C-alpha positions in Angstrom: 237.3 81.4 77.4 234.1 83.5 79.0 231.2 84.7 76.5 229.2 87.7 77.7 225.6 88.2 76.2 224.3 91.4 76.7 220.7 92.9 76.8 218.8 95.7 78.9 217.0 93.4 82.0 218.6 90.1 80.9 215.4 88.5 81.6 215.0 87.4 78.3 217.4 88.0 75.1 220.4 87.1 77.2 219.8 84.6 79.1 218.0 82.8 76.0 221.5 83.8 73.7 223.7 82.3 75.9 221.3 79.1 76.2 221.8 78.6 73.0 225.2 79.4 72.8 226.2 77.3 75.1 224.5 74.4 73.8 225.7 75.0 70.2 229.2 74.8 71.6 229.1 72.6 74.5 232.9 72.6 75.6 234.1 72.6 79.4 236.5 75.4 77.5 234.0 78.3 77.5 231.7 79.4 80.0 228.6 81.5 79.0 227.0 84.1 80.8 224.7 86.8 80.4 223.7 90.5 81.9 221.9 93.7 81.2 223.0 97.0 80.6 219.8 98.0 83.1 218.9 94.9 84.9 218.2 94.8 88.8 219.8 91.9 90.6 217.6 88.7 91.1 214.7 89.0 88.8 213.9 85.7 87.0 213.8 84.9 83.1 211.3 85.5 81.5 208.8 82.6 81.2 207.7 82.8 77.2 212.1 82.1 77.1 212.1 80.0 80.1 209.6 77.7 78.1 211.4 78.1 74.5 214.6 77.0 75.9 213.3 73.9 77.4 211.2 73.4 73.9 215.0 73.4 72.3 216.9 71.2 74.5 218.6 74.0 75.9 220.1 74.4 79.0 217.5 75.3 82.2 216.6 78.8 82.4 214.3 78.1 85.4 217.3 79.1 88.1 218.3 82.1 86.0 218.5 85.4 88.3 219.2 88.9 86.2 222.2 90.4 86.6 223.5 93.8 85.5 226.9 94.4 83.9 229.9 95.4 85.9 232.9 96.6 85.5 234.0 92.9 86.5 232.3 90.4 84.8 232.8 92.4 81.7 236.9 92.4 82.3 236.5 89.2 82.7 235.0 88.1 79.2 237.1 87.5 76.2 233.6 87.8 74.5 231.0 90.6 74.6 227.6 89.7 72.3 225.1 92.7 73.0 221.4 92.2 71.6 221.4 96.2 70.3 223.8 98.4 68.8 222.9 100.9 71.8 224.0 98.3 74.5 227.4 97.6 72.0 228.0 101.4 72.4 227.2 102.2 75.8 229.7 99.5 76.9 232.0 101.0 74.4 231.7 104.0 75.8 231.9 103.3 79.3 234.8 100.6 78.9 236.9 101.7 76.0 239.6 99.1 77.2 237.3 96.7 76.1 237.2 97.5 72.2 237.7 94.6 70.1 235.9 92.4 72.4 232.5 93.6 72.4 230.6 93.6 69.8 226.9 92.9 68.7 225.3 89.4 68.4 223.9 90.0 65.1 226.8 91.5 62.7 226.1 90.1 59.2 223.6 92.3 58.8 224.6 94.8 61.4 221.2 94.9 63.3 219.3 94.5 66.7 217.6 91.7 68.2 214.1 93.1 69.0 213.0 93.2 72.8 209.7 91.6 72.8 209.1 91.7 76.6 205.3 92.1 76.9 204.4 91.8 73.1 202.8 89.0 71.2 204.0 84.9 71.3 204.8 86.0 67.5 207.4 88.4 68.6 209.1 86.5 71.0 209.4 83.8 68.1 210.5 86.3 65.8 213.1 87.5 68.8 213.9 83.7 69.1 214.7 82.9 65.6 216.7 86.0 65.2 218.9 84.4 68.5 219.1 81.1 66.8 220.5 82.8 63.4 222.8 85.4 65.4 223.8 82.4 67.7 224.8 79.7 64.7 226.9 82.3 63.0 229.2 83.1 66.4 229.3 79.2 67.2 230.8 78.9 63.6 233.4 81.9 64.7 234.1 80.6 68.0 235.0 77.2 66.6 237.1 78.2 64.1 239.0 80.5 66.5 238.3 79.6 70.2 239.0 76.9 72.4 236.6 74.2 71.7 
């Protein structure tokens, strides 16, 4: 099973979200990757998120390099979790054959994970808390339906 986590630039929310899910669902049967709807290839992860992942004991994000959401990575994914409804809508419009596999990271209630890039530490911590919450909900769902 492959889970793709999507944000805009693939340097902040999506790498952190993929790391949280990988930690909570540690399984050789599930691959967690991330990409961005407007990402350029090769950018490093946001230093604040690298430190936050390290602090929580998640996988090391210092080696992360951004990548765009391309058709190949999208089609190879069993579940696509988008940080914003706008990301979800863009991908569903661009890849209608993926309907059913593209969801939002926060579905109850349906809302977005706000992008903290370039904002205050408090904004980063709010985003981290929201990502942690969404990851816990998805981890529970994946445990019930996936090969864990």
